[in-house]
Structures are given as C-alpha cells and as structure tokens.
C-alpha positions as CSV (number, residue, x, y, z in Angstrom):
1,M,40.8,-13.2,-28.9
2,T,37.1,-12.2,-29.3
3,T,35.5,-11.9,-25.9
4,M,31.8,-12.7,-26.1
5,I,29.2,-10.7,-24.5
6,S,27.9,-14.0,-22.4
7,N,31.2,-14.2,-21.3
8,L,32.1,-11.1,-19.0
9,P,31.3,-10.8,-15.9
10,T,28.4,-10.6,-14.5
11,V,28.7,-7.3,-12.5
12,L,29.6,-5.8,-16.2
13,I,26.6,-7.5,-17.6
14,E,24.3,-5.5,-15.0
15,E,25.7,-2.3,-16.0
16,I,25.2,-2.5,-20.0
17,F,21.4,-4.1,-19.0
18,V,20.6,-0.9,-16.5
19,R,21.2,1.2,-19.9
20,V,18.8,-0.6,-21.5
21,P,15.6,0.9,-21.7
22,L,12.6,-1.2,-20.1
23,K,10.8,-1.9,-23.3
24,S,13.7,-3.0,-25.1
25,L,14.7,-5.1,-21.8
26,R,12.2,-8.1,-22.8
27,A,13.9,-8.8,-26.0
28,V,17.2,-8.8,-24.5
29,R,16.1,-11.2,-21.3
30,L,14.8,-13.6,-23.8
31,T,18.4,-13.5,-25.8
32,C,19.6,-16.6,-23.7
33,K,18.8,-18.5,-20.4
34,S,21.4,-17.3,-18.5
35,W,21.0,-13.3,-19.6
36,N,16.9,-14.3,-18.2
37,T,17.6,-15.8,-14.6
38,L,20.1,-12.3,-14.3
39,S,16.7,-10.2,-15.4
40,K,14.7,-11.6,-12.7
41,S,17.1,-12.0,-9.7
42,R,16.7,-9.5,-7.1
43,S,19.9,-7.8,-7.4
44,F,19.4,-6.9,-10.7
45,R,15.8,-5.5,-10.0
46,K,17.1,-2.7,-7.2
47,L,19.7,-1.6,-9.5
48,Y,18.0,-1.1,-12.8
49,I,15.2,0.4,-10.9
50,S,17.2,2.8,-8.6
51,K,19.5,3.9,-11.7
52,T,16.2,4.4,-13.2
53,A,14.9,6.4,-10.8
54,T,18.1,8.4,-10.6
55,R,18.2,9.2,-14.3
56,E,14.7,10.3,-13.6
57,E,15.5,12.8,-10.2
58,E,11.8,12.5,-9.3
59,S,9.7,10.7,-6.9
60,M,7.0,8.4,-8.1
61,M,3.3,7.3,-6.2
62,I,0.1,5.9,-7.1
63,A,-2.9,8.0,-6.3
64,M,-6.4,7.1,-6.6
65,M,-9.4,9.3,-7.5
66,N,-12.5,9.3,-8.9
67,F,-12.5,5.2,-9.2
68,D,-9.3,5.0,-11.3
69,L,-5.4,5.2,-11.2
70,Y,-2.7,7.9,-11.6
71,L,0.8,7.3,-12.1
72,T,2.1,10.1,-10.4
73,R,5.7,11.8,-10.2
74,V,6.6,14.4,-7.9
75,L,8.6,17.5,-8.0
76,V,9.0,19.2,-5.0
77,D,11.8,21.7,-4.5
78,D,13.3,24.4,-2.4
79,V,11.2,23.5,0.1
80,D,12.4,26.2,3.2
81,P,10.3,25.5,6.0
82,S,12.6,28.2,7.9
83,K,11.0,31.0,6.3
84,A,7.7,29.3,6.2
85,F,6.3,31.8,8.3
86,K,8.7,34.7,8.5
87,K,6.9,38.2,7.9
88,K,8.2,41.1,5.5
89,R,10.1,39.2,3.4
90,K,10.0,38.8,0.4
91,R,10.3,34.7,0.2
92,R,12.2,32.7,-2.5
93,K,9.8,31.5,-5.3
94,K,9.4,28.0,-4.7
95,K,8.3,25.6,-7.3
96,E,6.2,23.0,-6.1
97,S,4.4,20.6,-8.8
98,I,2.1,17.7,-9.5
99,A,1.2,16.2,-12.3
100,F,-1.5,13.8,-12.4
101,K,-1.2,11.2,-15.9
102,R,-3.9,8.7,-16.3
103,K,-2.7,5.3,-15.8
104,P,-2.1,3.7,-18.9
105,R,-4.8,1.3,-21.2
106,F,-4.9,-2.0,-19.4
107,L,-8.9,-2.4,-18.5
108,D,-11.9,-1.8,-20.1
109,E,-12.5,2.2,-20.2
110,Q,-15.5,1.4,-17.7
111,V,-13.7,-0.3,-15.1
112,K,-14.0,1.4,-11.8
113,I,-11.3,0.6,-9.1
114,C,-12.6,1.4,-5.2
115,Q,-9.1,0.5,-3.3
116,V,-5.5,0.0,-4.5
117,F,-2.9,-2.0,-2.7
118,H,0.6,-2.0,-3.6
119,C,3.3,-4.5,-3.1
120,E,7.0,-4.4,-4.5
121,G,5.6,-2.9,-7.9
122,L,2.6,-4.8,-7.9
123,L,-1.2,-3.0,-7.6
124,L,-3.8,-5.3,-6.4
125,C,-6.6,-3.3,-7.5
126,I,-10.5,-4.0,-5.8
127,L,-13.5,-3.2,-8.5
128,K,-16.3,-0.8,-7.7
129,E,-18.8,-2.7,-9.5
130,D,-17.8,-6.2,-10.0
131,D,-17.8,-8.2,-6.8
132,T,-16.6,-11.2,-8.8
133,R,-13.2,-10.9,-9.2
134,V,-10.0,-8.7,-8.2
135,V,-6.6,-7.8,-10.6
136,V,-3.2,-7.6,-9.9
137,W,-1.2,-5.4,-12.4
138,N,2.2,-4.4,-12.7
139,P,2.2,-0.8,-14.3
140,Y,5.9,-0.6,-15.5
141,L,5.7,-3.4,-17.9
142,G,1.9,-3.9,-18.5
143,Q,1.2,-7.4,-16.8
144,T,-2.2,-8.0,-15.5
145,R,-3.9,-11.1,-13.9
146,W,-7.4,-11.6,-13.0
147,I,-8.5,-13.5,-9.7
148,Q,-11.8,-14.9,-9.3
149,L,-13.1,-14.5,-5.8
150,R,-15.4,-17.4,-4.0
151,Y,-17.6,-15.1,-2.5
152,S,-19.0,-11.7,-2.0
153,H,-20.4,-9.6,0.8
154,R,-21.5,-6.4,0.3
155,P,-24.2,-5.0,2.5
156,H,-25.5,-1.9,1.4
157,G,-22.5,-1.7,-1.5
158,D,-19.9,-1.5,0.7
159,D,-16.9,-4.1,0.8
160,R,-16.6,-5.3,4.5
161,F,-13.8,-7.2,3.3
162,V,-9.5,-6.4,4.2
163,Y,-7.3,-7.5,1.6
164,A,-3.4,-7.6,1.2
165,L,-0.9,-8.9,-1.5
166,G,2.4,-10.5,-0.3
167,Y,4.7,-12.6,-1.0
168,K,6.5,-16.4,0.2
169,D,9.8,-16.6,-1.5
170,K,11.7,-13.1,-0.1
171,E,14.9,-13.6,-2.5
172,S,13.1,-13.7,-6.4
173,C,9.5,-12.4,-5.1
174,G,8.2,-15.5,-7.1
175,S,5.7,-16.8,-4.5
176,F,2.8,-14.3,-4.4
177,K,-0.5,-14.8,-2.3
178,L,-3.8,-12.9,-1.6
179,L,-4.8,-12.5,2.3
180,R,-8.9,-11.4,2.2
181,F,-10.7,-11.7,5.4
182,I,-14.1,-10.5,6.6
183,D,-13.8,-9.6,10.6
184,Y,-16.6,-8.3,12.7
185,F,-15.9,-8.1,16.5
186,R,-18.0,-5.4,18.0
187,G,-19.3,-7.3,21.0
188,A,-16.9,-9.9,20.8
189,P,-16.9,-12.6,22.1
190,K,-20.7,-13.2,21.8
191,K,-21.2,-11.3,18.5
192,Q,-18.5,-11.8,16.1
193,F,-17.9,-13.3,12.9
194,F,-14.7,-13.5,11.2
195,W,-13.2,-15.6,8.1
196,Y,-9.9,-15.3,6.9
197,E,-8.6,-17.1,3.6
198,I,-5.8,-16.6,1.0
199,Y,-4.9,-17.4,-2.2
200,D,-2.3,-19.0,-3.9
201,F,-0.9,-17.6,-7.2
202,N,1.2,-21.0,-8.1
203,S,-1.5,-23.0,-7.3
204,D,-4.9,-21.0,-8.3
205,S,-6.5,-21.9,-5.3
206,W,-8.3,-20.5,-2.0
207,T,-7.4,-22.2,1.4
208,T,-9.1,-21.0,4.7
209,L,-6.6,-20.0,7.4
210,D,-7.0,-21.5,11.3
211,V,-7.3,-18.3,12.9
212,T,-8.0,-17.0,16.2
213,P,-7.5,-13.1,16.6
214,H,-6.6,-11.4,19.4
215,W,-6.8,-8.6,17.5
216,G,-8.5,-6.1,15.8
217,I,-8.3,-4.5,12.5
218,S,-11.1,-2.1,11.1
219,C,-12.4,-3.6,8.2
220,G,-11.8,0.1,6.5
221,D,-7.9,0.0,7.2
222,R,-5.8,-0.8,4.5
223,G,-2.8,-2.5,5.2
224,V,0.8,-1.4,4.0
225,S,3.2,-4.0,2.4
226,L,6.7,-4.1,3.4
227,K,9.5,-6.5,2.2
228,G,6.5,-9.4,1.5
229,N,4.2,-9.3,4.4
230,T,1.5,-6.6,5.3
231,Y,1.2,-4.3,8.3
232,W,-2.0,-2.9,9.6
233,C,-3.4,-0.8,12.5
234,A,-4.7,-2.8,15.3
235,K,-5.9,-2.9,18.8
236,E,-6.9,-5.9,21.3
237,R,-9.4,-7.5,20.0
238,N,-11.8,-6.7,23.5
239,A,-10.5,-3.0,24.2
240,E,-12.9,-1.1,26.2
241,D,-11.9,1.8,24.3
242,D,-11.5,2.1,20.1
243,I,-7.7,3.9,20.3
244,V,-5.2,2.5,17.9
245,D,-2.1,1.7,20.2
246,H,-1.0,-1.1,18.1
247,I,0.2,-2.5,14.5
248,I,0.2,-6.2,13.1
249,C,2.0,-8.0,10.8
250,F,0.9,-10.6,8.8
251,D,3.6,-12.9,7.4
252,F,2.8,-14.7,4.3
253,T,5.6,-17.1,4.3
254,R,4.4,-18.7,7.5
255,E,0.8,-17.4,6.9
256,R,0.0,-16.5,10.0
257,F,-0.6,-13.0,12.4
258,G,2.6,-12.2,14.5
259,P,2.1,-10.1,18.0
260,L,0.6,-6.8,18.7
261,L,3.7,-4.4,18.0
262,P,3.7,-1.1,20.1
263,L,2.9,2.5,18.7
264,P,5.2,5.1,19.9
265,S,4.6,5.2,23.6
266,S,5.4,9.3,23.8
267,V,3.1,9.4,21.1
268,M,0.0,7.6,22.3
269,D,0.5,9.9,25.2
270,H,-0.9,12.7,22.9
271,E,-4.5,10.4,22.4
272,Y,-4.6,10.9,18.9
273,E,-7.1,9.4,17.4
274,I,-6.2,9.1,13.8
275,V,-3.2,7.1,12.8
276,T,-2.5,6.0,9.1
277,L,0.5,4.1,7.7
278,S,2.5,4.5,5.0
279,C,5.5,3.0,3.4
280,V,8.7,4.9,2.7
281,K,10.1,3.2,-0.6
282,E,9.4,0.0,0.7
283,E,12.2,0.3,2.7
284,K,10.6,1.4,6.3
285,L,7.2,2.0,7.6
286,A,5.6,5.3,8.5
287,A,2.9,6.3,10.9
288,L,1.0,9.5,10.9
289,F,-1.0,10.4,14.0
290,Q,-3.8,13.0,13.9
291,H,-6.6,14.6,16.1
292,Y,-10.3,14.6,14.8
293,E,-11.7,18.2,14.2
294,S,-10.7,19.8,17.9
295,D,-7.0,20.0,17.1
296,W,-6.2,19.4,13.6
297,N,-3.3,21.5,14.2
298,E,-1.2,19.4,15.5
299,F,0.4,15.6,14.0
300,D,3.1,13.4,14.5
301,I,5.0,11.1,11.9
302,W,7.2,8.3,12.5
303,I,9.0,5.9,10.7
304,T,10.6,2.6,12.1
305,T,14.1,1.9,12.5
306,K,14.3,-1.9,12.9
307,I,11.1,-3.7,11.9
308,D,9.7,-7.1,11.1
309,G,7.2,-9.4,12.2
310,E,7.7,-9.7,15.6
311,M,9.7,-6.6,16.7
312,V,9.6,-2.7,15.9
313,S,11.4,0.2,16.7
314,W,10.1,4.2,15.4
315,S,12.5,7.3,15.7
316,M,10.5,10.9,15.2
317,F,10.5,12.1,12.0
318,L,8.3,15.0,11.8
319,R,6.0,16.8,14.1
320,M,3.5,19.8,13.6
321,E,2.4,22.2,15.7
322,T,1.2,25.1,14.3
323,G,-0.8,26.9,17.0
324,P,-3.3,29.4,16.0
325,R,-1.5,30.5,13.0
326,I,-2.7,27.7,10.4
327,Q,-5.5,24.6,10.4
328,V,-3.9,21.4,9.1
329,P,-7.3,19.5,7.8
330,H,-7.4,15.6,8.0
331,I,-5.4,14.1,5.6
332,C,-6.9,11.4,3.4
333,D,-6.0,7.7,3.1
334,G,-2.3,7.5,2.7
335,F,0.7,9.8,2.7
336,F,3.7,10.0,0.7
337,I,7.0,10.7,2.6
338,D,10.0,11.9,1.4
339,E,12.9,11.4,3.9
340,E,15.9,13.2,2.3
341,K,14.0,16.4,2.1
342,K,11.8,16.2,5.2
343,F,8.4,16.4,3.8
344,A,5.3,14.6,4.0
345,M,2.0,14.8,1.3
346,G,-1.4,13.6,0.8
347,F,-5.0,14.5,0.2
348,E,-6.6,16.7,2.1
349,E,-10.1,16.2,3.1
350,D,-12.3,19.6,3.6
351,F,-16.1,18.5,2.5
352,D,-16.6,20.6,-0.2
353,R,-13.1,19.8,-2.1
354,K,-9.8,18.0,-2.6
355,T,-6.3,19.8,-2.8
356,F,-2.8,18.0,-2.5
357,I,-1.3,19.3,0.6
358,I,3.0,19.3,1.1
359,I,4.0,19.8,5.1
360,G,7.1,20.2,6.4
361,E,9.3,20.9,9.7
362,A,8.5,24.1,11.2
363,G,5.1,24.7,10.0
364,Y,5.7,24.5,6.7
365,V,2.4,24.0,5.0
366,K,1.6,24.0,1.1
367,K,-1.3,23.2,-1.0
368,M,-1.7,22.6,-4.2
369,D,-5.2,22.6,-6.5
370,I,-5.6,19.4,-8.2
371,G,-7.3,20.9,-10.8
372,V,-10.0,18.1,-11.3
373,H,-12.9,17.5,-9.5
374,V,-13.1,14.7,-7.1
375,D,-16.1,12.4,-6.5
376,R,-17.3,12.8,-2.8
377,K,-18.0,8.6,-2.7
378,C,-14.1,8.2,-4.0
379,R,-12.0,8.9,-0.7
380,P,-8.8,10.0,-2.9
381,S,-5.5,8.0,-1.5
382,V,-1.9,8.0,-2.3
383,C,0.9,5.4,-1.6
384,S,4.5,5.7,-2.8
385,Y,5.5,3.6,-5.9
386,V,8.6,1.7,-6.6
387,P,8.8,0.4,-10.3
388,S,9.4,-3.5,-10.4
389,L,10.8,-5.9,-13.7
390,V,8.8,-8.0,-11.0
391,Q,6.9,-10.9,-13.6
392,I,3.5,-11.8,-12.5
393,K,2.9,-15.5,-12.8
394,K,0.0,-16.7,-15.2
395,P,-2.2,-19.6,-14.0
396,S,-1.2,-23.3,-15.1
397,R,-4.1,-24.7,-17.4
398,G,-5.3,-27.3,-16.5
399,K,-3.1,-27.6,-13.2
400,R,-5.7,-26.2,-10.7
401,K,-5.3,-27.7,-7.4
402,R,-8.3,-30.0,-6.5
403,Q,-10.4,-28.1,-2.9
404,S,-9.6,-31.1,-0.5
405,S,-12.8,-32.4,1.3
406,L,-11.6,-30.8,4.3
407,E,-11.5,-26.7,2.8
408,K,-14.7,-27.7,0.7
409,R,-16.2,-28.2,4.2
410,L,-15.0,-24.8,6.0
411,F,-16.3,-23.2,3.6
412,D,-19.6,-24.3,3.3
413,Q,-19.8,-24.1,7.3
414,N,-18.6,-20.0,6.7
415,M,-21.1,-19.3,4.2
416,L,-23.6,-20.7,6.4
417,R,-22.1,-18.5,9.6
418,L,-21.8,-15.8,7.0
419,E,-25.9,-15.8,6.1
420,A,-26.8,-15.6,9.5
421,F,-24.8,-12.5,9.9
422,K,-26.0,-10.7,7.3
423,N,-28.5,-9.3,9.7
424,P,-28.3,-5.2,9.3
425,D,-28.1,-4.8,13.1
426,Y,-24.4,-6.5,12.8
427,F,-23.1,-5.3,9.8
C-alpha cells in the first residue's frame, strides 16, 4: 500500500519542509490547505528558522546607517578575553569580520529611512523625507505594506513621534498593530501634551487611545519588541531629575501600558546616565548602562531571566571595567548580543567617524573599520534579526472600517491642542 505524503505524520512533514529552500517554500505551501495551515503555525516557523540558522552558523542583525538598511551576517570567532591584555605574549590570530550587505531592492532607490523597528522578523521603517506614511517590510519574504498616517508633526525637521510594532494573537502573530504617540511632559502637569493612537492592520483604521500617562518616555527613545509587546526606558513622569530608572511595557493585546518595572538596583547605585535596550534573539531583553564622557571606561550589561508586562527579573551578563588602559566610547543606538560567546557589539560614536566595536569579558575590546563614510546626520543603529515567515496582511479592498463620530471628535480636539503646542518654546 502506497502512503501519500499528505498522510504522513505532521512531525515528519515538518522535518521535510524545513529542508525546502525559502524561495521554494511558497509553492509548497500553496499545494494544499493543510500544508498552508502548517506553514503558518508558530511552531513550524520557529523550527524552520532555527534549522536555517543552524545551517548558516551565523548570527544576523539589521544595521541602519546613511539612511539605508543593511541585512548583516555576523561572524566572530575566537574571542578570548583572557588574553586581551597580556603583554609580551604573541596572541593567537583572531578572525572578526562583519559584512554590510545592502538591503534587497524593495523600495525606490531614492527612499531614505531614518528609523527602523523590528518585531518577529518584520521591520517598521520610518522615512526621512516622507512624513505621510510608513512601511512595514518582511525582508525574508520580500513583502511590504504601506500605512498612511493621519497627521504629521516634525518641528525643525525632527520627528517627535515614538513608534512601536506589535501583535495581539501570540499564537499566530496574525493581528499586527502599530502604536504611535507624541508625549511632551517637561514641566508637567501644567505644560504637557500627549496623544497616543494605534493602527490595526486588520481593520485598516486608527484609534485614539484613552491614556493618562504616569510615566515619561523620551521622544528619541526607540522601543524594543519582545514576544509581541514593546518595552521602553522610562521614569516617573514628574521626577525631579532625568535619570532613567525603570522600563515600561505596552501590551498590544490589551492596548494599554503596564506599571513601571525596575532596572537592577545594584546598577542604579552606580548612577549610570545612559540606558539602552536591546533584544536577545526575541527571547530576552538586554539593558546596557553607560556613563557620559567623564567615565566611559565602565559599563554594565544585564539580561532578563523573566519578563512580562507586569514583572521583570535581571541577571548580570557583562561588566566592563577597563580602568585607565582603554577608553570605551559611547555606543550608538542599539547593540547586538551573542549570549553563548558572551560578547556585545554595536556602532561606536566618536564624532568624526563611526566604527564597529566588539566588547567581551576581562576588558576585551576589538574595533573594526566599517569601510564606508557615515553621514553624521543619521545615527547608525543595530538590532538582532531573526528571519520570519510571518505574512503581512494586506488591507481588504472596500472594507475599511468607518471612523466613528467619537473618534472624529477626539481627533479634531487633539489637532487643535497640537496647534497650540507648535510654539518653539514648547518643543
């Protein structure tokens, strides 16, 4: 009796599918309804990506520089911090390489990207010269979706909005949403303006959120997506100083912010002024703590052991105390962590040029020239990237949700309030 492939156990079919090249997977997926359903399951996507990563034996990240995106493979071998500062001893030759590969052609060559946010393999791209729309892109599948913004506010050319991409259905990652807000709280409660709104991919509509913030998030802070939610560095809204001592989560399922969650207390005793968040393979949150120029030779990196919108616990990952021997410059927005090899990397900012820096234990520091001129008007950034088979849902034609009278009234009221805050003294 002949057994057809469609009658094979699901586990065996998955093992067959993970060996199919990505460019051919779509044709396989469309062969029948059951295969299409299987390929969209979260378990299969994780299995497929993990097998792909194992075959490539490389880490991946997204780098943004010169208003462009680069899909980057990271290969760092033989990082041996124990030999980093031993003198009169020939070091074993190390192999550190980083190749910046330009993004696949998915947009017009003239389009410039000034901000990028990662969520489950999707990239939310904010454009430098077009403030009327944003684009969500899956580099692995080559899919895009353009989203029309309701209004813009870029005084002096600077985008004052904070953005985040997340999803509601944590099993299928099918219900994506875009959070966008502007929150000016200097001098609160007398001088403040905030407007939080969310875009639903399914209904192709915007909704103003009922939010009364007790937190403060800097307009320049880029949130980090983790398991469908987004986290930012934050502080008490009416705190007397500007020291960031908490993080806060936006839950896309409930469409609300959670409580302020503490950063490691032992770290805050060092009075670090700079806190930067990153993601470790979309499984953990990482926080890098740095001083200003006066003490750049000391910083900490902590990673979460448990985290959700209501609680967090931390564990020390890496501490850098180089003393007077070497000065570790400020790392630009975002950083990348290899948890197994225990090192971190990111763009180094030193005013005249940008280099890439790898930092490990025992004061290990390795700098690499990125080989290209970097526009100082575009702060380079990196984030870890995990390829994804998540499909970007296209808007249904003719079925766009009509704006309710309440939403129209809220929108008009906020637009009037925004006009009053366009005075340069406020922004």
